[in-house]
C-alpha positions in Angstrom: -0.4 -0.1 -0.2 1.2 3.4 -1.0 0.9 5.3 1.9 1.8 9.4 2.4 1.6 11.1 5.3 0.8 14.4 5.9 2.4 16.1 8.9 2.2 19.7 10.0 5.2 22.5 10.4 6.6 20.7 13.9 7.2 17.3 11.4 4.1 15.8 13.7 2.1 13.5 11.5 -1.8 14.5 11.2 -3.1 12.8 8.6 -3.0 10.0 5.8 -3.1 10.4 1.9 -4.7 6.7 0.7 -4.9 6.8 -3.3 -8.0 5.9 -4.3 -8.1 3.2 -6.2 -6.1 1.8 -2.2 -9.5 3.2 -0.8 -11.9 1.6 -3.3 -10.0 -1.9 -2.3 -10.3 -1.2 1.2 -13.6 -0.6 1.2 -14.1 -3.9 -1.1 -12.5 -5.7 1.8 -14.1 -4.5 4.6 -17.7 -3.4 4.1 -17.7 -1.0 7.6 -15.7 1.0 5.8 -18.1 1.9 2.6 -20.9 2.1 5.5 -18.1 4.9 7.7 -17.7 6.9 4.9 -21.2 7.0 3.6 -22.3 8.4 6.6 -20.0 10.9 6.9 -21.5 12.4 3.3 -23.0 15.6 3.3 -25.4 17.1 0.8 -25.9 20.2 -0.7 -29.3 21.5 -0.1 -31.1 22.4 -3.4 -31.4 26.1 -3.2 -27.5 25.3 -2.7 -27.2 23.7 -6.4 -29.7 25.9 -7.8 -27.1 28.9 -7.2 -24.5 27.0 -7.9 -25.4 26.3 -11.2 -26.7 30.1 -11.8 -23.5 30.8 -11.3 -21.4 28.4 -13.0 -24.2 29.3 -15.7 -23.3 32.8 -15.4 -19.6 32.1 -15.7 -19.3 30.3 -19.2 -22.2 32.2 -20.7 -19.2 35.5 -20.0 -16.0 33.3 -18.4 -13.8 36.7 -19.0 -16.8 38.1 -16.6 -14.8 37.5 -13.5 -13.0 39.5 -10.3 -8.7 38.7 -9.6 -8.7 37.3 -6.2 -6.1 38.9 -5.1 -6.4 42.8 -6.9 -10.2 41.5 -4.4 -8.5 40.7 -1.1 -6.4 43.7 -1.1 -9.6 45.9 -2.1 -11.4 44.3 0.8 -8.9 44.5 3.5 -8.5 48.5 2.5 -12.0 48.5 3.7 -11.7 47.3 7.0 
């Protein structure tokens, strides 16, 4: 199994990354993992999905009509 350990700035192990193929294999072998994964799925509310669809549609219609993230953050910070 190819695991990648995630460390914080102090070198402490804080997590593990498992490649998706190996995760799928583990879930097939250990069915309790499938149940645990299903419990942790968070569904968006219909209004949230609709809002995302509307915003994506607007972007796809005019992809050049977007704000630069860094400039927007700078403008917000100047207003504080």
